[in-house]
C-alpha positions as CSV (number, residue, x, y, z in Angstrom):
1,X,-139.7,-227.2,-64.2
2,X,-141.1,-224.5,-62.4
3,X,-144.4,-223.5,-63.2
4,X,-145.4,-219.7,-63.6
5,X,-148.6,-218.6,-61.6
6,X,-150.2,-215.5,-60.2
7,X,-149.8,-214.6,-57.2
8,X,-152.5,-213.3,-56.5
9,X,-155.0,-216.2,-57.8
10,X,-157.0,-216.5,-54.8
11,X,-157.1,-220.1,-55.2
12,X,-153.4,-220.2,-54.3
13,X,-153.8,-218.1,-50.8
14,X,-153.3,-219.7,-47.5
15,X,-155.5,-221.6,-46.0
16,X,-155.3,-221.3,-42.1
17,X,-151.7,-220.1,-42.8
18,X,-150.7,-223.7,-45.0
19,X,-149.8,-222.7,-48.3
20,X,-150.0,-224.7,-51.2
21,X,-146.5,-225.5,-50.9
22,X,-146.8,-226.2,-47.1
23,X,-150.1,-228.6,-48.2
24,X,-147.8,-230.7,-51.0
25,X,-145.0,-231.0,-48.8
26,X,-147.1,-232.3,-46.1
27,X,-149.0,-234.9,-47.6
28,X,-145.7,-236.2,-49.5
29,X,-144.4,-236.6,-45.7
30,X,-147.2,-238.3,-45.2
31,X,-146.8,-240.6,-47.9
32,X,-143.7,-241.7,-46.1
33,X,-145.1,-242.4,-43.1
34,X,-145.6,-238.8,-41.1
35,X,-148.9,-238.6,-39.1
36,X,-151.3,-235.5,-38.9
37,X,-150.0,-234.9,-35.7
38,X,-146.1,-234.7,-37.0
39,X,-147.6,-232.3,-39.8
40,X,-149.0,-229.9,-37.1
41,X,-146.3,-229.8,-35.0
42,X,-144.2,-228.8,-38.6
43,X,-146.8,-226.4,-39.0
44,X,-147.5,-224.8,-35.7
45,X,-151.1,-225.4,-36.0
46,X,-153.8,-227.5,-34.6
47,X,-155.2,-230.5,-36.0
48,X,-158.8,-229.3,-36.6
49,X,-157.5,-226.0,-38.9
50,X,-154.8,-228.7,-40.9
51,X,-158.0,-230.7,-41.3
52,X,-160.0,-228.3,-42.8
53,X,-157.0,-226.5,-44.7
54,X,-156.4,-230.3,-45.8
55,X,-160.6,-230.7,-47.3
56,X,-160.2,-226.7,-48.8
57,X,-157.1,-227.5,-50.7
58,X,-158.9,-230.6,-52.5
59,X,-162.1,-228.9,-52.8
60,X,-159.7,-226.0,-54.5
61,X,-158.4,-228.4,-56.7
62,X,-161.5,-229.7,-57.7
63,X,-162.9,-225.9,-58.4
64,X,-159.7,-224.7,-60.1
65,X,-161.0,-225.6,-64.3
66,X,-157.1,-223.8,-65.0
67,X,-155.7,-226.7,-63.6
68,X,-152.6,-224.4,-61.9
69,X,-153.6,-225.9,-58.6
70,X,-153.0,-229.2,-59.5
71,X,-149.9,-228.0,-61.2
72,X,-148.6,-226.1,-58.6
73,X,-149.2,-229.1,-56.1
74,X,-147.3,-231.9,-58.3
75,X,-144.4,-229.6,-58.6
76,X,-144.1,-228.8,-54.7
77,X,-145.0,-232.2,-53.9
78,X,-141.8,-233.1,-56.0
79,X,-139.5,-230.7,-54.1
80,X,-141.2,-231.9,-50.9
81,X,-137.7,-232.4,-49.7
82,X,-136.8,-229.0,-49.9
83,X,-139.1,-227.6,-48.0
84,X,-138.2,-225.5,-44.5
85,X,-140.3,-227.4,-42.6
86,X,-140.2,-230.6,-44.0
87,X,-137.4,-231.0,-45.8
88,X,-134.9,-234.1,-44.8
89,X,-137.1,-234.8,-41.9
90,X,-133.9,-234.6,-39.9
91,X,-132.8,-238.4,-40.3
92,X,-130.3,-238.0,-42.7
93,X,-129.7,-241.2,-43.2
94,X,-127.6,-243.0,-46.3
95,X,-130.9,-243.7,-48.3
96,X,-130.4,-240.0,-49.1
97,X,-127.7,-240.5,-51.2
98,X,-129.7,-242.6,-53.8
99,X,-132.6,-240.7,-53.3
100,X,-130.5,-238.1,-54.3
101,X,-129.4,-240.0,-57.1
102,X,-132.6,-240.8,-58.6
103,X,-133.5,-236.9,-58.2
104,X,-130.4,-236.2,-60.5
105,X,-129.9,-239.3,-62.5
106,X,-132.6,-239.7,-64.7
107,X,-131.2,-243.5,-66.2
108,X,-130.9,-244.5,-63.0
109,X,-134.7,-243.1,-61.9
110,X,-135.7,-245.8,-64.8
111,X,-133.5,-248.6,-63.7
112,X,-135.4,-248.6,-60.5
113,X,-138.6,-248.0,-62.6
114,X,-137.6,-251.2,-64.6
115,X,-136.3,-253.2,-61.4
116,X,-139.5,-252.6,-59.3
117,X,-141.6,-253.9,-61.9
118,X,-139.6,-256.7,-62.7
119,X,-139.8,-257.3,-59.0
120,X,-143.8,-257.5,-59.1
121,X,-143.6,-259.9,-62.3
122,X,-141.4,-261.7,-60.1
123,X,-144.4,-262.1,-57.3
124,X,-142.5,-259.5,-54.7
125,X,-143.8,-256.1,-53.8
126,X,-141.7,-254.1,-55.9
127,X,-142.4,-250.8,-54.0
128,X,-141.0,-252.9,-51.0
129,X,-137.8,-254.1,-52.8
130,X,-136.6,-250.9,-53.6
131,X,-137.3,-249.7,-50.1
132,X,-135.4,-252.5,-48.8
133,X,-132.6,-252.3,-51.2
134,X,-132.3,-248.6,-51.8
135,X,-133.8,-247.0,-48.9
136,X,-136.1,-245.4,-50.9
137,X,-140.1,-245.1,-50.0
138,X,-142.6,-245.5,-52.5
139,X,-143.7,-241.9,-51.6
140,X,-140.1,-240.8,-51.9
141,X,-139.9,-242.4,-55.3
142,X,-143.6,-241.4,-56.2
143,X,-141.9,-237.6,-55.5
144,X,-139.3,-237.5,-57.9
145,X,-141.5,-239.9,-60.3
146,X,-143.2,-235.9,-61.0
147,X,-140.0,-234.6,-61.9
148,X,-139.1,-237.5,-64.8
149,X,-142.2,-237.7,-66.0
150,X,-141.9,-235.9,-68.9
151,X,-139.6,-237.4,-70.8
152,X,-140.8,-241.1,-69.9
153,X,-141.8,-241.8,-73.6
154,X,-138.0,-241.1,-75.0
155,X,-136.4,-243.5,-71.5
156,X,-139.5,-246.6,-72.0
157,X,-136.9,-248.4,-73.9
158,X,-134.0,-248.3,-70.9
159,X,-136.8,-248.9,-68.6
160,X,-137.7,-251.9,-70.3
161,X,-133.9,-253.4,-70.8
162,X,-133.3,-252.6,-67.4
163,X,-136.7,-254.7,-66.5
164,X,-135.6,-257.3,-68.4
165,X,-131.9,-257.5,-66.6
166,X,-133.6,-257.3,-63.5
167,X,-135.9,-260.0,-63.9
168,X,-133.4,-262.5,-65.1
169,X,-131.9,-261.7,-62.0
170,X,-135.0,-262.3,-60.1
171,X,-135.3,-265.3,-61.7
172,X,-131.7,-266.6,-61.1
173,X,-132.1,-265.6,-57.2
174,X,-135.8,-267.9,-57.0
175,X,-134.2,-271.0,-58.8
176,X,-135.9,-270.3,-62.1
177,X,-139.4,-268.8,-63.6
178,X,-142.4,-270.7,-62.6
179,X,-142.7,-271.8,-66.4
180,X,-138.9,-272.8,-67.0
181,X,-139.7,-276.5,-66.5
182,X,-142.7,-276.3,-69.0
183,X,-141.7,-278.0,-72.5
184,X,-144.1,-276.9,-75.5
């Protein structure tokens, strides 16, 4: 879904050459471990300019009563993988296959949501479990979440079904649930 907007909106004009699309892609990559210095190198700007652009984009989002800036930011954050300066981060690992799959296969995305929640309930770090097993970082996962969020209410039963399946799997792997030996 692409959000329509007025390109002449002063709140959408670049700051020190950093467009909202650049800013959102940088934020998405920083959520995946990219440093400020790496962002500056990709954007071709100095750190003080990036710091100021970062602060001013946040300020613009706060000032925008129409929520256009925030809506576009969310859209661009979710599309960071296709940004010309940040896309794919030049490391085409096999994880890209799973990342592509959660971006294009809604059921797979919600299956992993269920798996992540089941992992948390089993005492595991669900986000780390996703990264260890599928190579998808929390930042990448959350970027894709923006795409599927609008259909969450319809997919919740499927996610809950998958959560139960993964809960059973995690319980079997750990020798059962903590309360399995308690009888009432």
